[in-house]
Every structure is written in structure tokens, then in C-alpha cells.
N, C-alpha and C positions, 0 to 999 in steps of 0.2 A: 755199544760194544757187544759183539756177539760172543757165543760160548767159546769159540776157538781163540778169540782175542783174550778172553778171561783166562783161558788155559795157558796162553803164552805169557801173560803177566805172572801167573802162578809159577811157571817155570823160571821166569826171570828172578823172582824172589828166591826160589830154591837155589838158583845159581849165584846168588849174591849181588844181583843188579838192582839198584834202587828204581822205583817206578818212574820218577822224572827222567832218569837217564835212559831207561828203556823206551819211554814215550818219545823222547827226542830222537832216538835211533829209528823208531817206526815211522815218524812223521813223513819223511820224504818218500818212503816206500808205499804209503797208502794210496798213491795214485793207481797202483795195481788193482786196488779194490774196485774202483770205478771202471777201469779199463777191462778187466776180466775177473769177475768174482770167483770163478772156479780156480784161476791161477793164484789169486790171493789166498784162498782157503788152502790150496796145495802148499803154498809157501809157509803158511802158519803151521800146518801139520808137519812139514819137513823140519822146521825149526824145533818144534816141540819134541819130535821123535829124536832128532840129533842130540838135544839137550838131555833127554831121558837116557839115551844110550850112553852119553858121556858120564852121567851120574850113576849109571849102573855098575861102574867099576870094570866093565868088560875091556876097556882100553884106558890105560892111565895117561896116554899121550894127549888126550883131548880135553880142554877146559870146557865145562858146561856152558859158561857164558858165551864163549866163542862159538860153540856149536849152535846155540840158540840164534845168535845174531847172523851167523853165516848161513844157517839153514833157512831162515826167513828171507834173507836177501839173495839167495842163490839164483832166483829167476828174475831179478830186477830188470835184466835186459829184455824181457818179454814186453816191456812197455813199448818197445820199438816194433813189435810184431802185431799186425792187424788182429783185432779181437776175433774176427770171423775165421782166421787161420787157427788161433789158439783153441777155439771152441768146435772145430770141425770134427764131425763124426759121420762116416769113418774118416780116419786120419791117414792120408795117402802120401806118396813120395813127394808130390808137389808141395804139400804142407810142410813136410820135414825139411825140404830144401830151404824154405823161408825161415823156419824156426831155428835152424842151426846157427844163425847169426846172433842168437841171444846171449851166448856165453861171452863173446868179446864185447857185446853191447853192455852187458852187466858189469864187466870189468871197468869200462869207461864211465858208466853211470855212477859207480860206487867209489872210484879212485880217490876222490877228495872227501868223501863222506866217511868211509871206513875202509882203509887200505887192506886189512886182513880179509874182510868180506869181499872186497873187489877181487882179490886173488882167487878166493874160493869160487866165486861166481864164474870167473874166467876158466877155472880148472875143472869144474865138476863134471864135464863130459870128456875129460882127457883120459879116462881109465876104461873105456868101453871098447868093443871090437872095432868100431869105426869112430875114432876119437875126433873131437873138434874143440875149438877154443884155444886157450893158452896151452903151450907145450910144457910138460912138467920138468924138463931139464933145467937144472940150476935153481930150482925152487927149494926153500928150506924144508927139511924133513917134517918139522912140526906143522907147516902149512899143508904139505902133501897129505899127512895123516888126517888133518881136519877136512880137507877137500874129499878124500876117499870116504870118510864117514858120511859127509853130507851127500855125496854121490850115491852111496848105498841106500840111505834113507829116502832120497829122491826117487830112486828106482822102485824101492819097496812100496812107497806111497802110490806111485803110478800103477803098480800091479794091483794094489788093493782098491783103488778108487777110480781109475781112468779106464772105462770100458768103451774104447773108441776103435776097437778092431786091431790094435797093434799086437796084443798078446791074447788072442781068443782062447787058447788052451788054458790060460791061467785065470780066466774070469770067474769061474765057479768052482775052482779047486785049489785050496791052500797048498796041497801037496805039489800040484803042477806049478803054482806060482813060486814055491820054494825052489823047484828045479830050475826055473827061468832065472831067478835071482842068483842061485849058486853058479850057473853057467856064466852070468854076466860079471860076477866077482869071484873068480876061482881062487884068488890069493887072499881073500878076506873072509875066511870061514867063520871067524868069531862074529863078524857083523851079520853074516847070513843067518847064523843060528839065532842070534838075539832078535833080528828083524822078523824071522819066520815065526818065532814064539810071541812077539809083542805087536806086530803089525799085520802080518799075513793071516795069522790065526785068530785075530780079534773079531 
């Protein structure tokens, strides 16, 4: 077990999840570790980030255990994306066109394993300028709040760790990264402030 996985188990304890329950949740997702180690690390960081955000008290709508599970599972659909596409640097429009299928694929992968995580996986790209995946219409407000939090953590982690040419202005400047994050989530300033202080500035 690597350090990120230890951190995820520590967050699970803090969120009130017993280790055997959390292990059972992780088991079917660990195929991502072999398929794309960088995607697996990203998923763990997003889950840890979302759980810490939920535990920070910034938003009372989000349960920490749900945030951890849904954050870790949000990219489950990338199992259907070729590893060479996921790892591409620079990342171009042709890669993006393939990757866009992962939101609905994640919903399908997770539907019988964890319905809440399935909805978040399907929704987490529904709040950006060019949305894809499940449409948010008719989704319960609590699920939407959770999906928005995971989406913001996902985006912030990508800004902090993924230097593949998508946001070159943000690669060496936390201030520029904060601006990109704020522009992507104009209605979620509480998330932007917390993520800028705890992810982008780290």
C-alpha cells in the first residue's frame, strides 16, 4: 500500500468508515491502478481532497464518507479509455474526444457497486463550460452538491498535478491556477477559496 492509499484509509477513519468496508469499496476500483497509475493516484487525491473539504465545515451539505467514496470513484470510467490516451502529453483535442466518454462509462461501471458514486461519476463534468456526461436536470440537490464538490476537487488536482499542456498559464503560478479554477466554477467561490488555499498553494 502506497502513501496515498494510507492517506485514503486515514480519511476513511476520520469520516467514520471502518477499514473492511472501505477496503471492499476500493477492491473493484483498483483495476485503475494497473491500467493507469497516474489516474489511480489522481482519483485517490481527489477523494482525499473532497473528504477533507467536507470535514472542513465549508459546506454542511456534503457527508465526508460520501465525498471520499465519490471522489475516489469519479474516474472509474477511464478503465474504458486506452492508457496511451490517458497518459498523452501534450493532451490534444483528439485525446479529449476519446476521454469524454468516461463520465457515462463511470456511471455504468458503478451503478451496481455504489449508486451514489455512479451518479457523481456521471455528473462530475456537467458543470463546466462544455458539459458532458449525465445531465443534472432532475437530480436530487444533495447529489448535485456532492458532484459539484468532487468536480471542483478534480479540477483543482488537475491544475496542481497534470502538466500536459492543457493549462500552461497555471503550471508554475498558484495565482494563475486560482484564476483558472475561479473561472471554471464561478458559482462555487467557497470551493475555490478552500481549494486555492489547500491544494493550489500546497
